[in-house]
Backbone as a printed PyTorch tensor [residue, N CA C, xyz], in Angstrom:
tensor([[[ -5.6670,  -1.6640, -57.8810],
         [ -6.3530,  -2.9450, -57.4560],
         [ -6.4990,  -3.7170, -58.8800]],

        [[ -6.9500,  -2.9790, -59.6280],
         [ -7.0320,  -4.1390, -60.8100],
         [ -5.3480,  -4.5590, -60.9820]],

        [[ -4.3470,  -4.0510, -61.2440],
         [ -3.2210,  -4.6940, -61.3190],
         [ -3.0070,  -5.5970, -60.5500]],

        [[ -3.3670,  -5.5400, -59.5740],
         [ -2.9280,  -6.8550, -58.3140],
         [ -3.9040,  -8.0640, -58.9440]],

        [[ -5.0790,  -7.7780, -59.4650],
         [ -6.0960,  -8.8750, -59.8590],
         [ -5.4090,  -9.4620, -61.0330]],

        [[ -5.0040,  -8.5240, -61.9590],
         [ -4.4160,  -9.1320, -63.2430],
         [ -2.9310,  -9.7250, -62.8800]],

        [[ -2.2860,  -9.3690, -61.8000],
         [ -1.0240,  -9.9650, -61.6820],
         [ -1.1930, -11.6430, -60.9630]],

        [[ -2.2920, -11.6970, -60.2200],
         [ -2.5710, -12.8680, -59.8830],
         [ -3.4690, -13.6430, -60.5000]],

        [[ -4.1020, -13.2150, -61.6260],
         [ -4.9310, -13.9990, -62.5050],
         [ -4.9030, -15.1930, -62.9260]],

        [[ -3.3470, -15.7600, -63.4380],
         [ -2.9880, -16.9120, -63.8450],
         [ -3.0430, -17.7940, -62.4960]],

        [[ -2.6620, -17.2440, -61.1750],
         [ -2.8080, -17.8810, -60.1800],
         [ -3.9660, -18.7790, -59.6810]],

        [[ -4.8540, -17.5820, -59.7970],
         [ -6.2050, -17.8390, -59.4760],
         [ -7.1660, -18.6040, -60.3910]],

        [[ -6.6410, -18.9020, -61.6110],
         [ -7.2740, -19.3750, -62.6090],
         [ -6.7060, -21.0400, -62.5280]],

        [[ -5.4380, -21.2330, -62.1710],
         [ -4.8000, -22.5320, -62.0060],
         [ -5.5030, -23.0980, -60.6600]],

        [[ -5.5920, -22.2350, -59.4880],
         [ -6.2320, -22.8880, -58.5950],
         [ -7.6080, -23.3150, -58.6070]],

        [[ -8.4800, -22.4100, -59.4550],
         [ -9.6510, -22.7580, -59.6060],
         [ -9.9680, -24.0460, -60.5150]],

        [[ -9.0340, -24.1100, -61.3560],
         [ -8.8720, -25.4700, -62.2720],
         [ -8.5280, -26.7790, -61.4730]],

        [[ -7.5700, -26.4160, -60.8490],
         [ -7.4330, -27.6110, -59.9390],
         [ -8.6690, -28.2120, -59.0210]],

        [[ -9.2900, -27.1600, -58.3110],
         [-10.4120, -27.1630, -57.4560],
         [-11.3780, -28.0040, -58.1830]],

        [[-11.5370, -27.4700, -59.4320],
         [-12.6650, -28.3900, -60.4700],
         [-12.0050, -29.6650, -60.9110]],

        [[-11.1980, -29.8580, -61.1330],
         [-10.3160, -31.3820, -61.2420],
         [-10.5120, -32.0280, -60.3730]],

        [[ -9.9950, -31.6620, -59.0070],
         [ -9.9600, -32.4830, -58.0770],
         [-11.5190, -32.8040, -57.1880]],

        [[-12.6230, -31.9600, -57.9610],
         [-13.7910, -32.3500, -57.5840],
         [-14.4160, -31.6710, -56.3020]],

        [[-13.7700, -30.5880, -55.7610],
         [-13.9510, -30.0280, -54.6330],
         [-14.8490, -28.6190, -54.6750]],

        [[-15.1700, -28.5630, -56.0880],
         [-16.1900, -27.5370, -56.4370],
         [-17.3050, -28.4650, -57.1930]],

        [[-18.4320, -28.4480, -56.8740],
         [-19.2940, -28.9050, -57.4650],
         [-20.7270, -28.0960, -58.0850]],

        [[-21.4360, -28.3640, -58.9190],
         [-22.4930, -27.5750, -59.3700],
         [-23.6700, -28.2500, -58.2560]],

        [[-24.6340, -27.1940, -58.4220],
         [-26.0940, -27.8060, -57.9170],
         [-26.5020, -29.0170, -58.1180]],

        [[-26.6940, -29.2020, -59.5620],
         [-27.0900, -30.7580, -59.8990],
         [-26.2480, -31.7720, -59.3380]],

        [[-25.1280, -31.6550, -59.3230],
         [-24.3070, -32.7340, -58.7710],
         [-24.4330, -33.0420, -57.2090]],

        [[-24.6900, -31.7380, -56.5840],
         [-24.9930, -31.6190, -55.0790],
         [-26.2110, -32.4820, -54.7020]],

        [[-27.3290, -32.2850, -55.6800],
         [-28.4750, -32.6310, -55.7280],
         [-28.5830, -34.0880, -55.8910]],

        [[-27.7390, -34.5900, -57.0470],
         [-27.8500, -35.9750, -57.0640],
         [-27.1510, -36.6290, -56.0990]],

        [[-26.2870, -36.1280, -55.4050],
         [-25.4900, -36.8190, -54.1250],
         [-26.1410, -36.8530, -53.0520]],

        [[-27.3570, -35.7580, -52.9160],
         [-28.2670, -35.8730, -52.1770],
         [-29.1540, -36.9360, -51.9910]],

        [[-29.5940, -37.1510, -53.2300],
         [-30.5810, -38.0310, -53.3330],
         [-30.0360, -39.5600, -53.3200]],

        [[-28.8620, -39.8060, -53.6460],
         [-27.9480, -41.1170, -53.2970],
         [-28.0300, -41.0580, -51.8660]],

        [[-27.4650, -40.2320, -51.2570],
         [-27.7070, -40.2260, -49.9150],
         [-28.7130, -40.7260, -49.1170]],

        [[-30.0390, -40.1420, -49.4800],
         [-31.1990, -40.1950, -48.7890],
         [-31.5960, -41.7830, -49.2410]],

        [[-31.5560, -42.3280, -50.5230],
         [-31.8040, -43.5510, -51.1100],
         [-30.9510, -44.7920, -49.8650]],

        [[-29.5790, -44.4340, -49.9650],
         [-29.0260, -45.3060, -48.9040],
         [-29.3880, -45.3390, -47.4510]],

        [[-30.1000, -44.2630, -47.2590],
         [-30.3740, -44.1170, -45.5220],
         [-31.7660, -44.7940, -45.4180]],

        [[-32.5370, -44.7320, -46.6580],
         [-33.8070, -45.6870, -46.7360],
         [-33.7150, -47.0630, -46.5710]],

        [[-32.5890, -47.3940, -47.4570],
         [-32.5440, -48.7830, -47.5090],
         [-31.7240, -49.5420, -46.2780]],

        [[-31.1270, -48.4520, -45.6300],
         [-30.0870, -49.3830, -44.5820],
         [-30.7780, -49.1410, -42.8670]],

        [[-31.5020, -47.8920, -42.8910],
         [-31.8620, -47.5230, -41.7450],
         [-33.4940, -47.5300, -41.4300]],

        [[-34.0720, -47.5810, -40.2770],
         [-35.5970, -47.8460, -40.1160],
         [-36.0690, -46.1140, -39.7670]],

        [[-37.2560, -45.6720, -40.0860],
         [-37.7710, -44.6260, -39.7360],
         [-38.0570, -44.6230, -38.2300]],

        [[-38.1460, -43.0760, -37.7880],
         [-38.5950, -42.8840, -36.4740],
         [-40.0890, -43.9300, -36.1910]],

        [[-40.6040, -43.2070, -37.0270],
         [-42.1230, -43.8940, -36.7160],
         [-42.2820, -45.4170, -36.6590]],

        [[-41.4740, -46.0400, -37.5860],
         [-41.2660, -47.7010, -37.6290],
         [-41.0050, -47.7020, -36.6030]],

        [[-39.9230, -47.4560, -35.9380],
         [-39.0720, -47.9220, -34.4510],
         [-39.8720, -47.5650, -33.5280]],

        [[-40.8930, -46.5120, -33.5940],
         [-41.6210, -46.4960, -32.3210],
         [-42.9780, -47.5060, -32.4990]],

        [[-43.2390, -47.9500, -33.8510],
         [-44.5470, -48.8800, -33.8160],
         [-43.6880, -50.3320, -33.3020]],

        [[-42.5690, -50.5470, -33.7520],
         [-42.1610, -51.7330, -33.5740],
         [-41.7770, -51.8700, -31.8960]],

        [[-41.4520, -50.9850, -31.2960],
         [-41.0410, -50.7150, -30.0140],
         [-42.5080, -51.0420, -29.3730]],

        [[-43.6060, -50.4100, -29.8750],
         [-44.7620, -50.7710, -29.0030],
         [-45.5480, -51.8830, -29.2060]],

        [[-45.2040, -52.5760, -30.3380],
         [-45.1820, -54.1420, -30.5170],
         [-44.6660, -55.0220, -29.3180]],

        [[-43.3290, -54.7130, -29.4450],
         [-42.4820, -55.5560, -28.3940],
         [-42.8540, -55.4540, -27.1200]],

        [[-43.3830, -54.0670, -26.7590],
         [-44.2290, -53.8040, -25.2870],
         [-45.3470, -54.5480, -25.0160]],

        [[-46.1000, -54.6850, -26.0170],
         [-47.2340, -55.6180, -26.2350],
         [-47.0460, -57.0640, -25.9060]],

        [[-46.0600, -57.5460, -26.7880],
         [-45.5890, -58.8980, -26.8640],
         [-45.1330, -59.3430, -25.4090]],

        [[-44.3590, -58.1970, -24.7700],
         [-44.1460, -58.6840, -23.4980],
         [-45.3890, -58.6220, -22.5410]],

        [[-45.9510, -57.9340, -22.6030],
         [-47.2890, -57.8380, -21.6100],
         [-47.9760, -58.9410, -21.5170]],

        [[-48.0850, -59.6570, -22.8070],
         [-48.8470, -61.0700, -23.1890],
         [-47.8690, -62.0840, -22.5670]],

        [[-46.8050, -62.0550, -22.8150],
         [-45.9380, -63.0190, -22.3110],
         [-45.6780, -63.2470, -20.6510]],

        [[-45.6720, -62.0300, -20.1600],
         [-45.8900, -61.7740, -18.8280],
         [-46.9670, -62.3680, -18.0480]],

        [[-48.3820, -62.3020, -19.0760],
         [-49.5940, -62.7730, -18.5380],
         [-49.3850, -64.4480, -18.7150]],

        [[-48.8080, -65.0080, -19.6580],
         [-48.7430, -66.2390, -19.6410],
         [-47.8440, -66.8980, -18.8620]],

        [[-46.9420, -66.3170, -18.4950],
         [-46.0110, -66.7500, -17.3900],
         [-46.8220, -66.9690, -16.0490]],

        [[-47.7610, -65.9080, -15.8250],
         [-48.0110, -65.7050, -14.5750],
         [-49.2640, -66.9770, -14.5740]],

        [[-49.6980, -66.8020, -15.5030],
         [-51.0920, -68.2200, -15.5070],
         [-50.1740, -69.4840, -15.4050]],

        [[-49.1370, -69.8140, -15.9700],
         [-48.3050, -70.9580, -16.1480],
         [-47.8150, -71.1810, -14.5870]],

        [[-47.3030, -70.1090, -13.9980],
         [-46.7450, -70.4770, -12.5740],
         [-47.5760, -70.3450, -11.6530]],

        [[-48.7930, -69.4270, -11.5020],
         [-49.7900, -69.4470, -10.4110],
         [-50.9700, -70.5430, -11.1520]],

        [[-51.0740, -71.2180, -12.1010],
         [-52.2770, -71.9170, -12.5080],
         [-53.1770, -71.0230, -12.7370]],

        [[-54.3190, -71.3030, -13.1580],
         [-55.3460, -70.9020, -13.7800],
         [-56.2280, -69.8450, -12.8090]],

        [[-56.3020, -68.8840, -13.6030],
         [-57.0260, -67.7620, -12.4600],
         [-58.5250, -67.7930, -12.3880]]])
């Protein structure tokens, strides 16, 4: 078994070096940095679920108020 490992050691080293050069293998620090960048981009570009629900509730409230105003205008004063 050791003979086979030694026989393929140069190939294994070359493949490992290639993977590192092509940035296919990353360190935990690099992965954490990229994760933070992705989270920052998401926060900048997209709304949170709670903000969306609040905005949706506000639109529903506005729609009900508009409906009341429309009813008053169309039916006269109540």
